[in-house]
C-alpha positions as CSV (number, residue, x, y, z in Angstrom):
1,M,120.1,82.8,105.3
2,A,118.1,85.4,103.3
3,I,119.8,88.0,101.3
4,T,118.3,91.5,101.6
5,K,119.1,94.5,99.6
6,Y,117.5,97.9,98.9
7,K,117.6,100.4,96.1
8,V,116.9,104.1,96.4
9,I,114.2,105.3,94.0
10,K,115.0,108.7,92.6
11,K,112.7,108.9,89.6
12,N,109.7,107.1,88.2
13,L,108.2,105.8,91.4
14,D,105.0,104.5,89.7
15,A,107.0,102.3,87.3
16,V,109.0,100.8,90.2
17,I,105.8,100.0,92.2
18,N,104.2,98.4,89.1
19,Y,107.4,96.3,88.5
20,A,107.5,95.2,92.2
21,M,103.8,94.1,92.0
22,N,104.2,92.1,88.8
23,G,101.9,89.1,89.2
24,E,104.3,86.7,87.4
25,K,107.1,87.4,89.8
26,T,105.0,87.6,93.0
27,E,102.7,84.6,92.8
28,N,99.8,86.8,91.8
29,G,100.6,89.4,94.5
30,I,100.9,86.9,97.4
31,L,104.5,88.0,97.9
32,V,103.7,91.8,97.9
33,S,103.5,93.7,101.1
34,A,103.7,97.4,102.2
35,I,104.2,99.3,105.3
36,N,101.6,102.0,106.3
37,C,99.9,101.9,102.9
38,L,97.9,99.6,100.7
39,P,100.0,98.0,97.9
40,Q,97.3,98.8,95.3
41,K,97.3,102.5,96.3
42,A,100.9,102.8,97.3
43,Y,101.9,105.4,94.7
44,S,99.0,107.8,95.4
45,Q,99.4,107.4,99.2
46,M,103.1,108.0,99.0
47,M,102.8,111.1,96.9
48,L,100.1,112.5,99.3
49,T,102.5,112.0,102.2
50,K,105.4,113.6,100.3
51,K,103.2,116.7,99.4
52,A,102.1,117.0,103.0
53,F,105.7,117.3,104.2
54,H,106.9,119.3,101.2
55,K,109.4,116.6,100.2
56,E,108.5,116.1,96.5
57,D,112.1,116.3,95.2
58,G,115.0,114.0,95.6
59,R,114.6,110.5,97.1
60,L,111.1,109.1,96.3
61,G,111.3,105.9,98.3
62,Y,113.1,102.6,98.7
63,H,112.7,99.2,96.9
64,I,113.5,96.5,99.4
65,I,114.2,93.0,98.0
66,Q,114.5,89.8,100.1
């Protein structure tokens, strides 16, 4: 049975995305996926969405680990 956990990202979203996409940990990106955005452009797409809905403060996203 897989263990799944998530962490709320409250600051430094770009660093968390870069950490999650680390090639050494993800078999050169094979294990990286995203929902409704491209992993390579996740930060910019997420920030554009946050600006469009005036939600630039507080929770920035979630880091889901399986």
